[in-house]
MARZABA-952370 format. One record per residue (C-alpha): residue number from 1; residue in one letter; x, y, z. Coordinates in Angstrom, 2 decimals, decimal comma, always signed. Each point is the difference from the previous one (the first is absolute). Example, Ala and Ser with C-alpha at 12.3 -4.5 7.8 and 13.67 -1.06 7.14 Angstrom:
BEGIN
REC num residu    east   north      up
REC   1      A  +12,30   -4,50   +7,80
REC   2      S   +1,37   +3,44   -0,66
REM end
This chain:
BEGIN
REC num residu    east   north      up
REC   1      P  +14,55   +6,64  -10,93
REC   2      G   +3,20   -1,93   +0,13
REC   3      D   +0,44   -3,71   -0,47
REC   4      G   -2,04   -1,92   +2,53
REC   5      Q   -2,34   +2,91   +0,66
REC   6      L   -3,75   -0,12   -0,41
REC   7      T   -1,13   +2,39   -2,73
REC   8      P   -2,62   +2,70   +0,70
REC   9      T   -2,41   -2,03   -2,15
REC  10      G   +0,72   -3,08   +2,10
REC  11      I   -0,68   +1,96   +3,19
REC  12      D   -3,28   +1,32   -1,44
REC  13      N   -1,01   -3,53   -1,03
REC  14      D   +0,67   -1,33   +3,51
REC  15      I   -2,00   +2,81   +1,58
REC  16      S   -2,86   -0,56   -2,45
REC  17      S   -0,14   -3,74   +0,59
REC  18      A   -0,01   +0,54   +3,75
REC  19      A   -2,78   +2,57   -0,39
REC  20      T   -2,06   -2,71   -1,71
REC  21      I   +0,72   -2,33   +2,90
REC  22      T   -1,11   +2,78   +2,33
REC  23      K   -3,45   +0,08   -1,62
REC  24      V   -0,39   -3,72   +0,68
REC  25      R   +1,38   +0,49   +3,50
REC  26      H   -2,77   +2,52   +0,73
REC  27      Q   -2,73   -2,17   -1,49
REC  28      E   +1,03   -3,22   +1,70
REC  29      K   +1,21   +1,50   +3,30
REC  30      L   +3,30   -1,87   -0,40
REC  31      L   +2,18   +2,72   +1,46
REC  32      S   -0,61   +2,94   +2,29
REC  33      E   -0,64   +3,40   -1,49
REC  34      N   +3,14   +1,39   +1,62
REC  35      F   +3,45   -1,57   -0,04
REC  36      K   +0,67   -2,37   +2,89
REC  37      P   +3,57   -1,38   +0,01
REC  38      G   -1,00   -3,41   +1,37
REC  39      E   -2,64   -0,47   -2,68
REC  40      V   +2,22   +0,30   -3,09
REC  41      Y   +3,22   -1,84   -0,72
REC  42      I   +2,11   +1,11   -2,93
REC  43      Q   +3,05   -1,96   -1,04
REC  44      S   +2,58   +0,99   -2,59
REC  45      T   +3,45   -0,92   -1,14
REC  46      D   +2,80   +2,45   +0,74
REC  47      Y   +0,07   +1,53   -3,49
REC  48      N   -1,02   +3,61   -0,55
REC  49      R   -2,64   -0,81   -2,61
REC  50      T   -1,74   -2,57   +2,20
REC  51      L   +0,16   +2,27   +3,05
REC  52      Q   -1,46   +2,82   -2,10
REC  53      S   -2,70   -2,32   -1,27
REC  54      A   -0,97   -1,09   +3,51
REC  55      Y   -0,15   +3,61   +1,17
REC  56      S   -2,08   +0,98   -3,04
REC  57      E   -2,46   -2,79   +0,76
REC  58      L   -0,29   +1,27   +3,57
REC  59      I   -0,68   +3,52   -1,26
REC  60      G   -2,75   -1,39   -2,20
REC  61      L   -1,56   -1,92   +2,88
REC  62      Y   +0,12   +2,89   +2,47
REC  63      P   +0,46   +3,24   -1,96
REC  64      E   -1,17   +2,23   +2,82
REC  65      T   +2,28   -1,37   +2,71
REC  66      V   +3,36   -0,83   -1,59
REM end
């Protein structure tokens, strides 16, 4: 990746951390099983690496629907 890009390892780490959050989400019933736009708010700066990180987190939270 170029300067300011999230590395593949960084993407994998974001997905993995979100997958851990997903386990808690299922146990505690904090979020719906399927993605509902009004239920999740993701905010990022306008830099590629932070946008990639936010998207990676979303993939980890909802791998079947993104």
